[in-house]
C-alpha positions in Angstrom: 2.3 -1.5 24.5 3.8 -0.6 21.1 0.8 -2.3 19.4 -1.7 0.2 20.8 0.6 3.2 19.8 -0.8 3.3 16.4 -4.5 3.3 17.6 -3.8 6.7 19.1 -3.2 8.3 15.8 -7.0 8.2 15.3 -7.5 10.1 18.5 -9.4 7.3 19.7 -10.4 7.1 23.2 -13.7 5.2 23.0 -14.9 2.2 20.9 -16.9 4.3 18.5 -13.6 6.5 17.6 -12.1 3.8 15.8 -12.4 3.4 12.0 -14.7 0.9 10.5 -12.9 -2.3 9.3 -14.4 -4.7 6.9 -13.0 -8.1 6.5 -13.8 -10.2 3.5 -12.0 -13.6 3.6 -12.4 -15.1 0.1 -12.5 -18.7 -0.3 -10.1 -19.0 -3.3 -9.0 -22.1 -5.1 -5.3 -22.9 -3.7 -3.4 -20.5 -5.6 -0.1 -22.3 -5.8 -1.7 -25.5 -7.1 -4.1 -23.6 -9.1 -1.7 -21.3 -11.1 -2.7 -23.4 -14.1 -6.3 -22.4 -13.6 -5.2 -18.5 -13.1 -8.6 -17.4 -14.6 -10.6 -19.0 -11.8 -8.7 -17.4 -9.1 -8.4 -14.0 -10.7 -12.2 -13.9 -11.0 -12.7 -14.6 -7.5 -10.1 -12.0 -6.3 -11.9 -9.3 -8.7 -15.3 -10.2 -7.2 -14.0 -9.5 -3.8 -12.3 -6.3 -4.8 -15.4 -4.8 -6.5 -17.4 -6.0 -3.4 -15.2 -4.2 -1.0 -15.3 -1.1 -3.8 -19.1 -1.2 -3.6 -19.3 -0.6 0.2 -17.0 2.3 0.1 -13.5 1.1 0.7 -10.7 3.0 -0.5 -8.0 0.4 0.0 -7.6 -3.1 0.7 -4.8 -5.5 1.9 -4.0 -8.8 0.6 -2.1 -10.8 3.3 -1.3 -13.9 0.9 1.8 -13.2 -0.6 1.2 -15.5 -3.6 -2.0 -13.6 -4.3 0.2 -10.8 -5.1 1.1 -12.5 -8.4 -2.4 -11.1 -9.4 -2.2 -7.5 -8.1 -1.3 -6.2 -11.7 -4.3 -7.9 -13.2 
C-alpha cells in the first residue's frame, strides 16, 4: 500500500504518533465568478491564513487551483 508508506516516515505505530492536522474549509465566494470582487475573496483567504497561524500552523495547503491566484497577496 504506497499511500501508507509516507505515514511511516513519522515513525508512527499508534494513532497518537501521527502529527496533528487542522483542516479549515473556508466558505469563500465563487472565485472564478467573483474575480471582479477580489477584495472579498482575498479578505476571506487572509482571515483563514491568520486563523491557522494563530493556532501554530507553520504551513498551509490551498487545494483550490484558482485560489492560488491570491498567493502573492
